[in-house]
TIDOSE-821530 format. One record per atom (N, C-alpha, C, O, CB): residue number from 0; residue in three letters; x, y, z; atom name. Coordinates in steps of 0.02 Angstrom, whole numbers, always signed. Glycine has a CB too. Example, Ala and Ser with C-alpha at 12.3 -4.5 7.8 and 13.67 -1.06 7.14 Angstrom:
2
> i | aa | X | Y | Z | at
> 0 | ALA | +660 | -284 | +390 | N
> 0 | ALA | +615 | -225 | +390 | CA
> 0 | ALA | +660 | -165 | +390 | C
> 0 | ALA | +712 | -166 | +423 | O
> 0 | ALA | +565 | -224 | +452 | CB
> 1 | SER | +642 | -112 | +354 | N
> 1 | SER | +684 | -53 | +357 | CA
> 1 | SER | +645 | +2 | +394 | C
> 1 | SER | +670 | +57 | +402 | O
> 1 | SER | +704 | -30 | +286 | CB
END
This chain:
117
> i | aa | X | Y | Z | at
> 0 | MET | -250 | +1266 | -1131 | N
> 0 | MET | -268 | +1301 | -1070 | CA
> 0 | MET | -230 | +1270 | -1011 | C
> 0 | MET | -206 | +1306 | -967 | O
> 0 | MET | -343 | +1298 | -1059 | CB
> 1 | LEU | -225 | +1204 | -1010 | N
> 1 | LEU | -189 | +1171 | -956 | CA
> 1 | LEU | -116 | +1192 | -955 | C
> 1 | LEU | -87 | +1202 | -901 | O
> 1 | LEU | -194 | +1095 | -963 | CB
> 2 | THR | -86 | +1198 | -1013 | N
> 2 | THR | -16 | +1218 | -1016 | CA
> 2 | THR | -6 | +1288 | -989 | C
> 2 | THR | +42 | +1301 | -954 | O
> 2 | THR | +10 | +1214 | -1088 | CB
> 3 | ARG | -52 | +1333 | -1005 | N
> 3 | ARG | -47 | +1402 | -980 | CA
> 3 | ARG | -54 | +1403 | -904 | C
> 3 | ARG | -18 | +1440 | -870 | O
> 3 | ARG | -101 | +1447 | -1013 | CB
> 4 | ILE | -100 | +1364 | -877 | N
> 4 | ILE | -109 | +1361 | -805 | CA
> 4 | ILE | -46 | +1333 | -772 | C
> 4 | ILE | -23 | +1359 | -721 | O
> 4 | ILE | -170 | +1317 | -786 | CB
> 5 | MET | -17 | +1281 | -801 | N
> 5 | MET | +43 | +1251 | -772 | CA
> 5 | MET | +103 | +1299 | -778 | C
> 5 | MET | +146 | +1299 | -733 | O
> 5 | MET | +59 | +1185 | -807 | CB
> 6 | LYS | +106 | +1338 | -831 | N
> 6 | LYS | +160 | +1388 | -837 | CA
> 6 | LYS | +155 | +1439 | -780 | C
> 6 | LYS | +206 | +1454 | -748 | O
> 6 | LYS | +157 | +1424 | -905 | CB
> 7 | TRP | +96 | +1464 | -768 | N
> 7 | TRP | +86 | +1513 | -714 | CA
> 7 | TRP | +99 | +1482 | -645 | C
> 7 | TRP | +128 | +1514 | -601 | O
> 7 | TRP | +15 | +1542 | -716 | CB
> 8 | THR | +78 | +1419 | -636 | N
> 8 | THR | +91 | +1385 | -573 | CA
> 8 | THR | +166 | +1377 | -563 | C
> 8 | THR | +191 | +1386 | -507 | O
> 8 | THR | +57 | +1316 | -573 | CB
> 9 | SER | +202 | +1359 | -615 | N
> 9 | SER | +275 | +1352 | -610 | CA
> 9 | SER | +308 | +1419 | -595 | C
> 9 | SER | +355 | +1422 | -555 | O
> 9 | SER | +303 | +1323 | -674 | CB
> 10 | LEU | +284 | +1472 | -626 | N
> 10 | LEU | +313 | +1538 | -613 | CA
> 10 | LEU | +304 | +1557 | -539 | C
> 10 | LEU | +350 | +1583 | -508 | O
> 10 | LEU | +280 | +1590 | -657 | CB
> 11 | ILE | +245 | +1543 | -512 | N
> 11 | ILE | +233 | +1560 | -442 | CA
> 11 | ILE | +276 | +1516 | -396 | C
> 11 | ILE | +305 | +1541 | -348 | O
> 11 | ILE | +158 | +1551 | -424 | CB
> 12 | ALA | +280 | +1452 | -412 | N
> 12 | ALA | +321 | +1406 | -371 | CA
> 12 | ALA | +395 | +1426 | -374 | C
> 12 | ALA | +429 | +1424 | -323 | O
> 12 | ALA | +312 | +1333 | -394 | CB
> 13 | LEU | +420 | +1443 | -433 | N
> 13 | LEU | +490 | +1462 | -440 | CA
> 13 | LEU | +504 | +1529 | -406 | C
> 13 | LEU | +558 | +1539 | -378 | O
> 13 | LEU | +509 | +1466 | -513 | CB
> 14 | LEU | +456 | +1574 | -409 | N
> 14 | LEU | +464 | +1638 | -374 | CA
> 14 | LEU | +469 | +1627 | -299 | C
> 14 | LEU | +509 | +1658 | -265 | O
> 14 | LEU | +405 | +1686 | -391 | CB
> 15 | GLY | +427 | +1581 | -273 | N
> 15 | GLY | +431 | +1564 | -203 | CA
> 15 | GLY | +498 | +1531 | -186 | C
> 15 | GLY | +526 | +1544 | -132 | O
> 15 | GLY | +375 | +1517 | -183 | CB
> 16 | ALA | +523 | +1490 | -231 | N
> 16 | ALA | +588 | +1458 | -219 | CA
> 16 | ALA | +645 | +1508 | -219 | C
> 16 | ALA | +692 | +1501 | -181 | O
> 16 | ALA | +601 | +1404 | -271 | CB
> 17 | LEU | +640 | +1558 | -261 | N
> 17 | LEU | +693 | +1608 | -264 | CA
> 17 | LEU | +697 | +1651 | -201 | C
> 17 | LEU | +751 | +1670 | -180 | O
> 17 | LEU | +684 | +1653 | -325 | CB
> 18 | PHE | +639 | +1665 | -171 | N
> 18 | PHE | +639 | +1711 | -114 | CA
> 18 | PHE | +634 | +1676 | -47 | C
> 18 | PHE | +659 | +1702 | +3 | O
> 18 | PHE | +582 | +1758 | -121 | CB
> 19 | PHE | +603 | +1617 | -44 | N
> 19 | PHE | +591 | +1585 | +20 | CA
> 19 | PHE | +620 | +1515 | +24 | C
> 19 | PHE | +593 | +1472 | +60 | O
> 19 | PHE | +517 | +1582 | +34 | CB
> 20 | TRP | +673 | +1501 | -12 | N
> 20 | TRP | +701 | +1433 | -15 | CA
> 20 | TRP | +731 | +1412 | +51 | C
> 20 | TRP | +774 | +1448 | +79 | O
> 20 | TRP | +753 | +1427 | -71 | CB
> 21 | HIS | +710 | +1355 | +75 | N
> 21 | HIS | +740 | +1324 | +134 | CA
> 21 | HIS | +745 | +1250 | +119 | C
> 21 | HIS | +694 | +1216 | +115 | O
> 21 | HIS | +697 | +1337 | +200 | CB
> 22 | PRO | +807 | +1223 | +109 | N
> 22 | PRO | +815 | +1155 | +84 | CA
> 22 | PRO | +787 | +1101 | +130 | C
> 22 | PRO | +774 | +1046 | +106 | O
> 22 | PRO | +886 | +1142 | +72 | CB
> 23 | ALA | +777 | +1115 | +194 | N
> 23 | ALA | +752 | +1064 | +239 | CA
> 23 | ALA | +676 | +1055 | +234 | C
> 23 | ALA | +649 | +1006 | +259 | O
> 23 | ALA | +772 | +1080 | +311 | CB
> 24 | GLY | +642 | +1102 | +204 | N
> 24 | GLY | +569 | +1099 | +200 | CA
> 24 | GLY | +545 | +1051 | +147 | C
> 24 | GLY | +584 | +1028 | +105 | O
> 24 | GLY | +541 | +1168 | +186 | CB
> 25 | GLY | +481 | +1035 | +149 | N
> 25 | GLY | +451 | +991 | +100 | CA
> 25 | GLY | +435 | +1026 | +35 | C
> 25 | GLY | +406 | +997 | -11 | O
> 25 | GLY | +388 | +960 | +128 | CB
> 26 | TYR | +454 | +1090 | +31 | N
> 26 | TYR | +440 | +1130 | -28 | CA
> 26 | TYR | +479 | +1105 | -89 | C
> 26 | TYR | +456 | +1114 | -146 | O
> 26 | TYR | +456 | +1202 | -15 | CB
> 27 | ALA | +536 | +1075 | -78 | N
> 27 | ALA | +579 | +1053 | -133 | CA
> 27 | ALA | +546 | +999 | -175 | C
> 27 | ALA | +549 | +1002 | -237 | O
> 27 | ALA | +646 | +1028 | -107 | CB
> 28 | ILE | +514 | +951 | -144 | N
> 28 | ILE | +481 | +897 | -181 | CA
> 28 | ILE | +423 | +924 | -221 | C
> 28 | ILE | +414 | +906 | -279 | O
> 28 | ILE | +457 | +841 | -133 | CB
> 29 | MET | +383 | +968 | -190 | N
> 29 | MET | +326 | +997 | -225 | CA
> 29 | MET | +350 | +1039 | -285 | C
> 29 | MET | +321 | +1037 | -338 | O
> 29 | MET | +284 | +1041 | -177 | CB
> 30 | LEU | +404 | +1077 | -274 | N
> 30 | LEU | +431 | +1118 | -328 | CA
> 30 | LEU | +455 | +1074 | -386 | C
> 30 | LEU | +443 | +1090 | -444 | O
> 30 | LEU | +489 | +1161 | -303 | CB
> 31 | GLN | +488 | +1019 | -370 | N
> 31 | GLN | +512 | +974 | -422 | CA
> 31 | GLN | +455 | +944 | -462 | C
> 31 | GLN | +458 | +941 | -523 | O
> 31 | GLN | +554 | +918 | -391 | CB
> 32 | PHE | +402 | +923 | -428 | N
> 32 | PHE | +344 | +895 | -464 | CA
> 32 | PHE | +312 | +947 | -510 | C
> 32 | PHE | +298 | +933 | -568 | O
> 32 | PHE | +292 | +869 | -415 | CB
> 33 | VAL | +300 | +1007 | -483 | N
> 33 | VAL | +266 | +1059 | -523 | CA
> 33 | VAL | +308 | +1079 | -583 | C
> 33 | VAL | +282 | +1083 | -639 | O
> 33 | VAL | +252 | +1120 | -479 | CB
> 34 | VAL | +372 | +1092 | -573 | N
> 34 | VAL | +415 | +1114 | -627 | CA
> 34 | VAL | +427 | +1058 | -678 | C
> 34 | VAL | +428 | +1071 | -738 | O
> 34 | VAL | +483 | +1139 | -600 | CB
> 35 | CYS | +435 | +997 | -655 | N
> 35 | CYS | +446 | +940 | -701 | CA
> 35 | CYS | +385 | +929 | -745 | C
> 35 | CYS | +392 | +922 | -806 | O
> 35 | CYS | +461 | +876 | -661 | CB
> 36 | ILE | +326 | +928 | -716 | N
> 36 | ILE | +265 | +917 | -756 | CA
> 36 | ILE | +253 | +976 | -803 | C
> 36 | ILE | +236 | +966 | -862 | O
> 36 | ILE | +203 | +908 | -710 | CB
> 37 | SER | +262 | +1037 | -778 | N
> 37 | SER | +252 | +1096 | -821 | CA
> 37 | SER | +302 | +1097 | -878 | C
> 37 | SER | +284 | +1112 | -935 | O
> 37 | SER | +259 | +1159 | -780 | CB
> 38 | ALA | +365 | +1082 | -864 | N
> 38 | ALA | +416 | +1082 | -916 | CA
> 38 | ALA | +401 | +1028 | -969 | C
> 38 | ALA | +412 | +1039 | -1028 | O
> 38 | ALA | +486 | +1071 | -886 | CB
> 39 | ALA | +376 | +971 | -947 | N
> 39 | ALA | +359 | +918 | -994 | CA
> 39 | ALA | +300 | +940 | -1038 | C
> 39 | ALA | +300 | +927 | -1099 | O
> 39 | ALA | +341 | +853 | -957 | CB
> 40 | LEU | +250 | +973 | -1009 | N
> 40 | LEU | +193 | +998 | -1049 | CA
> 40 | LEU | +215 | +1051 | -1099 | C
> 40 | LEU | +192 | +1051 | -1156 | O
> 40 | LEU | +139 | +1026 | -1002 | CB
> 41 | VAL | +259 | +1096 | -1077 | N
> 41 | VAL | +283 | +1148 | -1123 | CA
> 41 | VAL | +326 | +1118 | -1178 | C
> 41 | VAL | +323 | +1140 | -1235 | O
> 41 | VAL | +322 | +1202 | -1084 | CB
> 42 | ALA | +365 | +1067 | -1161 | N
> 42 | ALA | +405 | +1033 | -1212 | CA
> 42 | ALA | +361 | +1000 | -1265 | C
> 42 | ALA | +376 | +1004 | -1325 | O
> 42 | ALA | +451 | +979 | -1180 | CB
> 43 | VAL | +307 | +969 | -1244 | N
> 43 | VAL | +260 | +939 | -1292 | CA
> 43 | VAL | +227 | +994 | -1334 | C
> 43 | VAL | +219 | +986 | -1395 | O
> 43 | VAL | +206 | +898 | -1255 | CB
> 44 | GLN | +207 | +1049 | -1302 | N
> 44 | GLN | +176 | +1105 | -1339 | CA
> 44 | GLN | +226 | +1132 | -1390 | C
> 44 | GLN | +206 | +1146 | -1447 | O
> 44 | GLN | +154 | +1160 | -1290 | CB
> 45 | ALA | +288 | +1141 | -1371 | N
> 45 | ALA | +338 | +1168 | -1417 | CA
> 45 | ALA | +352 | +1119 | -1474 | C
> 45 | ALA | +360 | +1140 | -1531 | O
> 45 | ALA | +403 | +1183 | -1380 | CB
> 46 | ALA | +354 | +1055 | -1459 | N
> 46 | ALA | +365 | +1005 | -1512 | CA
> 46 | ALA | +308 | +1004 | -1562 | C
> 46 | ALA | +319 | +999 | -1622 | O
> 46 | ALA | +373 | +935 | -1482 | CB
> 47 | ARG | +246 | +1011 | -1537 | N
> 47 | ARG | +188 | +1013 | -1583 | CA
> 47 | ARG | +188 | +1076 | -1626 | C
> 47 | ARG | +163 | +1076 | -1682 | O
> 47 | ARG | +123 | +1009 | -1544 | CB
> 48 | SER | +217 | +1131 | -1599 | N
> 48 | SER | +220 | +1193 | -1636 | CA
> 48 | SER | +279 | +1195 | -1685 | C
> 48 | SER | +285 | +1242 | -1725 | O
> 48 | SER | +225 | +1251 | -1589 | CB
> 49 | GLY | +322 | +1144 | -1681 | N
> 49 | GLY | +379 | +1142 | -1727 | CA
> 49 | GLY | +439 | +1181 | -1702 | C
> 49 | GLY | +484 | +1196 | -1741 | O
> 49 | GLY | +359 | +1167 | -1794 | CB
> 50 | LYS | +441 | +1198 | -1637 | N
> 50 | LYS | +497 | +1236 | -1609 | CA
> 50 | LYS | +540 | +1188 | -1569 | C
> 50 | LYS | +532 | +1182 | -1508 | O
> 50 | LYS | +471 | +1296 | -1565 | CB
> 51 | GLN | +586 | +1155 | -1603 | N
> 51 | GLN | +625 | +1102 | -1573 | CA
> 51 | GLN | +673 | +1127 | -1520 | C
> 51 | GLN | +685 | +1092 | -1470 | O
> 51 | GLN | +664 | +1066 | -1626 | CB
> 52 | LEU | +701 | +1187 | -1528 | N
> 52 | LEU | +748 | +1214 | -1478 | CA
> 52 | LEU | +713 | +1224 | -1411 | C
> 52 | LEU | +740 | +1207 | -1359 | O
> 52 | LEU | +778 | +1280 | -1503 | CB
> 53 | TRP | +652 | +1251 | -1413 | N
> 53 | TRP | +612 | +1259 | -1353 | CA
> 53 | TRP | +596 | +1191 | -1323 | C
> 53 | TRP | +599 | +1182 | -1262 | O
> 53 | TRP | +548 | +1298 | -1368 | CB
> 54 | ALA | +579 | +1143 | -1365 | N
> 54 | ALA | +561 | +1077 | -1340 | CA
> 54 | ALA | +621 | +1044 | -1306 | C
> 54 | ALA | +613 | +1013 | -1253 | O
> 54 | ALA | +536 | +1032 | -1399 | CB
> 55 | ILE | +680 | +1050 | -1334 | N
> 55 | ILE | +740 | +1020 | -1304 | CA
> 55 | ILE | +756 | +1055 | -1238 | C
> 55 | ILE | +774 | +1022 | -1189 | O
> 55 | ILE | +800 | +1025 | -1352 | CB
> 56 | ALA | +750 | +1122 | -1236 | N
> 56 | ALA | +766 | +1159 | -1175 | CA
> 56 | ALA | +719 | +1140 | -1118 | C
> 56 | ALA | +741 | +1129 | -1062 | O
> 56 | ALA | +762 | +1234 | -1188 | CB
> 57 | PHE | +654 | +1135 | -1133 | N
> 57 | PHE | +607 | +1118 | -1080 | CA
> 57 | PHE | +610 | +1044 | -1062 | C
> 57 | PHE | +595 | +1026 | -1005 | O
> 57 | PHE | +536 | +1136 | -1101 | CB
> 58 | ALA | +628 | +1001 | -1108 | N
> 58 | ALA | +639 | +930 | -1091 | CA
> 58 | ALA | +699 | +925 | -1043 | C
> 58 | ALA | +698 | +884 | -997 | O
> 58 | ALA | +651 | +887 | -1155 | CB
> 59 | GLY | +750 | +965 | -1054 | N
> 59 | GLY | +807 | +967 | -1009 | CA
> 59 | GLY | +787 | +990 | -939 | C
> 59 | GLY | +812 | +964 | -890 | O
> 59 | GLY | +861 | +1011 | -1037 | CB
> 60 | LEU | +743 | +1040 | -936 | N
> 60 | LEU | +719 | +1062 | -870 | CA
> 60 | LEU | +679 | +1007 | -836 | C
> 60 | LEU | +683 | +999 | -775 | O
> 60 | LEU | +676 | +1125 | -878 | CB
> 61 | ALA | +639 | +971 | -874 | N
> 61 | ALA | +600 | +916 | -845 | CA
> 61 | ALA | +646 | +863 | -816 | C
> 61 | ALA | +631 | +835 | -763 | O
> 61 | ALA | +553 | +886 | -898 | CB
> 62 | VAL | +701 | +849 | -850 | N
> 62 | VAL | +749 | +800 | -824 | CA
> 62 | VAL | +785 | +827 | -763 | C
> 62 | VAL | +797 | +791 | -715 | O
> 62 | VAL | +800 | +780 | -879 | CB
> 63 | LEU | +803 | +891 | -765 | N
> 63 | LEU | +840 | +921 | -710 | CA
> 63 | LEU | +798 | +924 | -646 | C
> 63 | LEU | +824 | +913 | -591 | O
> 63 | LEU | +862 | +991 | -730 | CB
> 64 | PHE | +733 | +939 | -653 | N
> 64 | PHE | +689 | +944 | -595 | CA
> 64 | PHE | +650 | +879 | -583 | C
> 64 | PHE | +599 | +880 | -548 | O
> 64 | PHE | +640 | +1001 | -604 | CB
> 65 | ASN | +673 | +824 | -610 | N
> 65 | ASN | +641 | +759 | -601 | CA
> 65 | ASN | +640 | +740 | -527 | C
> 65 | ASN | +693 | +735 | -496 | O
> 65 | ASN | +677 | +705 | -642 | CB
> 66 | PRO | +580 | +730 | -497 | N
> 66 | PRO | +577 | +714 | -426 | CA
> 66 | PRO | +595 | +641 | -410 | C
> 66 | PRO | +607 | +625 | -352 | O
> 66 | PRO | +508 | +729 | -400 | CB
> 67 | VAL | +596 | +598 | -460 | N
> 67 | VAL | +611 | +527 | -447 | CA
> 67 | VAL | +686 | +518 | -438 | C
> 67 | VAL | +708 | +486 | -390 | O
> 67 | VAL | +585 | +483 | -506 | CB
> 68 | VAL | +726 | +546 | -483 | N
> 68 | VAL | +799 | +542 | -479 | CA
> 68 | VAL | +824 | +613 | -469 | C
> 68 | VAL | +833 | +650 | -517 | O
> 68 | VAL | +831 | +508 | -544 | CB
> 69 | THR | +835 | +631 | -407 | N
> 69 | THR | +855 | +699 | -391 | CA
> 69 | THR | +930 | +709 | -401 | C
> 69 | THR | +969 | +663 | -392 | O
> 69 | THR | +835 | +718 | -320 | CB
> 70 | ILE | +947 | +769 | -421 | N
> 70 | ILE | +1017 | +788 | -430 | CA
> 70 | ILE | +1036 | +835 | -373 | C
> 70 | ILE | +1008 | +890 | -369 | O
> 70 | ILE | +1029 | +821 | -501 | CB
> 71 | PRO | +1082 | +816 | -329 | N
> 71 | PRO | +1101 | +860 | -274 | CA
> 71 | PRO | +1142 | +919 | -299 | C
> 71 | PRO | +1194 | +910 | -331 | O
> 71 | PRO | +1140 | +821 | -219 | CB
> 72 | ILE | +1119 | +980 | -283 | N
> 72 | ILE | +1154 | +1040 | -304 | CA
> 72 | ILE | +1156 | +1088 | -244 | C
> 72 | ILE | +1114 | +1084 | -199 | O
> 72 | ILE | +1120 | +1074 | -366 | CB
> 73 | SER | +1203 | +1133 | -245 | N
> 73 | SER | +1210 | +1181 | -190 | CA
> 73 | SER | +1157 | +1236 | -197 | C
> 73 | SER | +1123 | +1243 | -248 | O
> 73 | SER | +1281 | +1213 | -190 | CB
> 74 | ARG | +1150 | +1275 | -142 | N
> 74 | ARG | +1099 | +1327 | -141 | CA
> 74 | ARG | +1111 | +1380 | -194 | C
> 74 | ARG | +1063 | +1401 | -227 | O
> 74 | ARG | +1097 | +1359 | -72 | CB
> 75 | GLY | +1173 | +1401 | -203 | N
> 75 | GLY | +1188 | +1452 | -253 | CA
> 75 | GLY | +1173 | +1429 | -324 | C
> 75 | GLY | +1145 | +1467 | -364 | O
> 75 | GLY | +1260 | +1472 | -248 | CB
> 76 | VAL | +1192 | +1368 | -340 | N
> 76 | VAL | +1178 | +1340 | -406 | CA
> 76 | VAL | +1103 | +1332 | -416 | C
> 76 | VAL | +1077 | +1345 | -470 | O
> 76 | VAL | +1215 | +1273 | -416 | CB
> 77 | PHE | +1069 | +1309 | -363 | N
> 77 | PHE | +997 | +1301 | -368 | CA
> 77 | PHE | +962 | +1367 | -382 | C
> 77 | PHE | +916 | +1369 | -423 | O
> 77 | PHE | +970 | +1270 | -304 | CB
> 78 | LEU | +983 | +1420 | -348 | N
> 78 | LEU | +952 | +1485 | -359 | CA
> 78 | LEU | +965 | +1509 | -431 | C
> 78 | LEU | +921 | +1540 | -461 | O
> 78 | LEU | +978 | +1537 | -309 | CB
> 79 | GLY | +1024 | +1497 | -457 | N
> 79 | GLY | +1038 | +1515 | -527 | CA
> 79 | GLY | +996 | +1477 | -576 | C
> 79 | GLY | +970 | +1505 | -624 | O
> 79 | GLY | +1112 | +1504 | -542 | CB
> 80 | ILE | +989 | +1411 | -564 | N
> 80 | ILE | +948 | +1370 | -608 | CA
> 80 | ILE | +875 | +1391 | -603 | C
> 80 | ILE | +839 | +1392 | -653 | O
> 80 | ILE | +956 | +1295 | -590 | CB
> 81 | SER | +852 | +1406 | -542 | N
> 81 | SER | +783 | +1428 | -533 | CA
> 81 | SER | +770 | +1493 | -569 | C
> 81 | SER | +716 | +1502 | -598 | O
> 81 | SER | +767 | +1434 | -459 | CB
> 82 | ALA | +817 | +1540 | -566 | N
> 82 | ALA | +809 | +1604 | -601 | CA
> 82 | ALA | +806 | +1593 | -677 | C
> 82 | ALA | +766 | +1624 | -711 | O
> 82 | ALA | +867 | +1652 | -583 | CB
> 83 | LEU | +849 | +1550 | -702 | N
> 83 | LEU | +848 | +1533 | -774 | CA
> 83 | LEU | +783 | +1500 | -793 | C
> 83 | LEU | +753 | +1517 | -845 | O
> 83 | LEU | +908 | +1488 | -792 | CB
> 84 | CYS | +761 | +1454 | -752 | N
> 84 | CYS | +698 | +1418 | -764 | CA
> 84 | CYS | +639 | +1467 | -763 | C
> 84 | CYS | +594 | +1463 | -805 | O
> 84 | CYS | +688 | +1362 | -712 | CB
> 85 | PHE | +639 | +1513 | -714 | N
> 85 | PHE | +587 | +1564 | -710 | CA
> 85 | PHE | +585 | +1606 | -773 | C
> 85 | PHE | +531 | +1621 | -800 | O
> 85 | PHE | +598 | +1609 | -648 | CB
> 86 | THR | +643 | +1626 | -797 | N
> 86 | THR | +648 | +1666 | -858 | CA
> 86 | THR | +622 | +1627 | -919 | C
> 86 | THR | +589 | +1654 | -962 | O
> 86 | THR | +720 | +1689 | -870 | CB
> 87 | MET | +638 | +1563 | -921 | N
> 87 | MET | +615 | +1521 | -978 | CA
> 87 | MET | +539 | +1514 | -978 | C
> 87 | MET | +508 | +1518 | -1031 | O
> 87 | MET | +648 | +1452 | -975 | CB
> 88 | PHE | +509 | +1502 | -920 | N
> 88 | PHE | +436 | +1497 | -917 | CA
> 88 | PHE | +403 | +1563 | -934 | C
> 88 | PHE | +351 | +1565 | -967 | O
> 88 | PHE | +414 | +1473 | -847 | CB
> 89 | LEU | +433 | +1618 | -911 | N
> 89 | LEU | +406 | +1684 | -927 | CA
> 89 | LEU | +410 | +1697 | -1002 | C
> 89 | LEU | +362 | +1723 | -1032 | O
> 89 | LEU | +444 | +1739 | -889 | CB
> 90 | ALA | +466 | +1679 | -1033 | N
> 90 | ALA | +473 | +1687 | -1106 | CA
> 90 | ALA | +426 | +1641 | -1144 | C
> 90 | ALA | +401 | +1659 | -1197 | O
> 90 | ALA | +546 | +1674 | -1127 | CB
> 91 | SER | +413 | +1582 | -1117 | N
> 91 | SER | +368 | +1535 | -1151 | CA
> 91 | SER | +297 | +1561 | -1152 | C
> 91 | SER | +259 | +1546 | -1198 | O
> 91 | SER | +370 | +1467 | -1118 | CB
> 92 | LEU | +277 | +1600 | -1101 | N
> 92 | LEU | +210 | +1630 | -1102 | CA
> 92 | LEU | +204 | +1679 | -1160 | C
> 92 | LEU | +150 | +1686 | -1190 | O
> 92 | LEU | +196 | +1666 | -1036 | CB
> 93 | LYS | +258 | +1713 | -1177 | N
> 93 | LYS | +256 | +1762 | -1231 | CA
> 93 | LYS | +265 | +1731 | -1300 | C
> 93 | LYS | +230 | +1749 | -1347 | O
> 93 | LYS | +310 | +1814 | -1220 | CB
> 94 | PHE | +312 | +1683 | -1306 | N
> 94 | PHE | +332 | +1659 | -1372 | CA
> 94 | PHE | +301 | +1592 | -1393 | C
> 94 | PHE | +300 | +1577 | -1453 | O
> 94 | PHE | +404 | +1653 | -1374 | CB
> 95 | LEU | +276 | +1553 | -1346 | N
> 95 | LEU | +246 | +1488 | -1364 | CA
> 95 | LEU | +171 | +1493 | -1356 | C
> 95 | LEU | +145 | +1489 | -1300 | O
> 95 | LEU | +274 | +1431 | -1321 | CB
> 96 | LYS | +137 | +1502 | -1410 | N
> 96 | LYS | +64 | +1505 | -1409 | CA
> 96 | LYS | +37 | +1443 | -1443 | C
> 96 | LYS | +64 | +1420 | -1494 | O
> 96 | LYS | +39 | +1570 | -1444 | CB
> 97 | THR | -17 | +1417 | -1416 | N
> 97 | THR | -50 | +1360 | -1447 | CA
> 97 | THR | -91 | +1386 | -1506 | C
> 97 | THR | -129 | +1433 | -1498 | O
> 97 | THR | -94 | +1322 | -1396 | CB
> 98 | ALA | -84 | +1354 | -1563 | N
> 98 | ALA | -123 | +1374 | -1622 | CA
> 98 | ALA | -196 | +1357 | -1611 | C
> 98 | ALA | -212 | +1303 | -1585 | O
> 98 | ALA | -96 | +1338 | -1685 | CB
> 99 | PRO | -241 | +1403 | -1629 | N
> 99 | PRO | -312 | +1388 | -1620 | CA
> 99 | PRO | -335 | +1331 | -1664 | C
> 99 | PRO | -313 | +1324 | -1722 | O
> 99 | PRO | -354 | +1451 | -1634 | CB
> 100 | LYS | -379 | +1291 | -1637 | N
> 100 | LYS | -405 | +1235 | -1676 | CA
> 100 | LYS | -456 | +1261 | -1726 | C
> 100 | LYS | -498 | +1303 | -1710 | O
> 100 | LYS | -437 | +1182 | -1630 | CB
> 101 | LEU | -451 | +1234 | -1786 | N
> 101 | LEU | -498 | +1255 | -1838 | CA
> 101 | LEU | -564 | +1218 | -1830 | C
> 101 | LEU | -565 | +1160 | -1810 | O
> 101 | LEU | -470 | +1243 | -1908 | CB
> 102 | SER | -618 | +1253 | -1845 | N
> 102 | SER | -683 | +1222 | -1839 | CA
> 102 | SER | -694 | +1172 | -1896 | C
> 102 | SER | -661 | +1176 | -1948 | O
> 102 | SER | -740 | +1274 | -1838 | CB
> 103 | ILE | -739 | +1127 | -1885 | N
> 103 | ILE | -756 | +1078 | -1937 | CA
> 103 | ILE | -799 | +1113 | -1990 | C
> 103 | ILE | -847 | +1147 | -1973 | O
> 103 | ILE | -794 | +1016 | -1907 | CB
> 104 | PRO | -781 | +1105 | -2053 | N
> 104 | PRO | -821 | +1138 | -2105 | CA
> 104 | PRO | -893 | +1113 | -2106 | C
> 104 | PRO | -905 | +1053 | -2101 | O
> 104 | PRO | -788 | +1127 | -2174 | CB
> 105 | SER | -938 | +1159 | -2112 | N
> 105 | SER | -1008 | +1141 | -2112 | CA
> 105 | SER | -1031 | +1119 | -2181 | C
> 105 | SER | -1009 | +1147 | -2232 | O
> 105 | SER | -1050 | +1201 | -2088 | CB
> 106 | ILE | -1074 | +1071 | -2183 | N
> 106 | ILE | -1102 | +1047 | -2247 | CA
> 106 | ILE | -1157 | +1095 | -2270 | C
> 106 | ILE | -1165 | +1107 | -2330 | O
> 106 | ILE | -1130 | +976 | -2240 | CB
> 107 | THR | -1195 | +1121 | -2222 | N
> 107 | THR | -1252 | +1163 | -2240 | CA
> 107 | THR | -1232 | +1235 | -2256 | C
> 107 | THR | -1266 | +1267 | -2297 | O
> 107 | THR | -1302 | +1163 | -2185 | CB
> 108 | TYR | -1180 | +1260 | -2227 | N
> 108 | TYR | -1159 | +1329 | -2240 | CA
> 108 | TYR | -1089 | +1329 | -2269 | C
> 108 | TYR | -1041 | +1318 | -2232 | O
> 108 | TYR | -1162 | +1371 | -2175 | CB
> 109 | PRO | -1082 | +1341 | -2334 | N
> 109 | PRO | -1016 | +1337 | -2366 | CA
> 109 | PRO | -970 | +1396 | -2349 | C
> 109 | PRO | -911 | +1394 | -2368 | O
> 109 | PRO | -1026 | +1334 | -2441 | CB
> 110 | GLY | -994 | +1446 | -2313 | N
> 110 | GLY | -953 | +1505 | -2298 | CA
> 110 | GLY | -900 | +1491 | -2244 | C
> 110 | GLY | -850 | +1526 | -2241 | O
> 110 | GLY | -996 | +1561 | -2276 | CB
> 111 | SER | -910 | +1441 | -2202 | N
> 111 | SER | -862 | +1427 | -2149 | CA
> 111 | SER | -814 | +1373 | -2171 | C
> 111 | SER | -823 | +1314 | -2154 | O
> 111 | SER | -898 | +1407 | -2083 | CB
> 112 | ARG | -765 | +1391 | -2208 | N
> 112 | ARG | -717 | +1344 | -2236 | CA
> 112 | ARG | -659 | +1330 | -2189 | C
> 112 | ARG | -601 | +1340 | -2207 | O
> 112 | ARG | -689 | +1372 | -2301 | CB
> 113 | GLY | -674 | +1307 | -2129 | N
> 113 | GLY | -621 | +1286 | -2084 | CA
> 113 | GLY | -585 | +1344 | -2049 | C
> 113 | GLY | -528 | +1336 | -2027 | O
> 113 | GLY | -571 | +1246 | -2120 | CB
> 114 | GLN | -617 | +1402 | -2044 | N
> 114 | GLN | -586 | +1456 | -2008 | CA
> 114 | GLN | -603 | +1450 | -1934 | C
> 114 | GLN | -655 | +1422 | -1915 | O
> 114 | GLN | -610 | +1524 | -2037 | CB
> 115 | SER | -559 | +1476 | -1892 | N
> 115 | SER | -571 | +1471 | -1821 | CA
> 115 | SER | -630 | +1514 | -1801 | C
> 115 | SER | -647 | +1563 | -1834 | O
> 115 | SER | -509 | +1491 | -1781 | CB
> 116 | LEU | -661 | +1494 | -1747 | N
> 116 | LEU | -721 | +1529 | -1724 | CA
> 116 | LEU | -704 | +1594 | -1689 | C
> 116 | LEU | -749 | +1629 | -1667 | O
> 116 | LEU | -762 | +1486 | -1678 | CB
END
């Protein structure tokens, strides 16, 4: 659930960056934190699901948007990267789903053999 919330938060933040970007504002640091944390969470989710390509792509986004060691880029390149990042988060909502956790098998009722609730 946290990963889904962070994906949507990143989508909203990136959408704001695409339309209202002003490099002198404090929005850049907030955007870097949100996208970096979200990309790291999605990378972990993808790695747990066995989708290594997704995990590598989102780990790269986490490094690119790292707020500790910033990479200076021009406005045009930033908008292109933001559009790509927005598309990746949007695709991750569709293609990266967390597998439901199976319930613990009951001792008293043998009919529930570890199926999800």
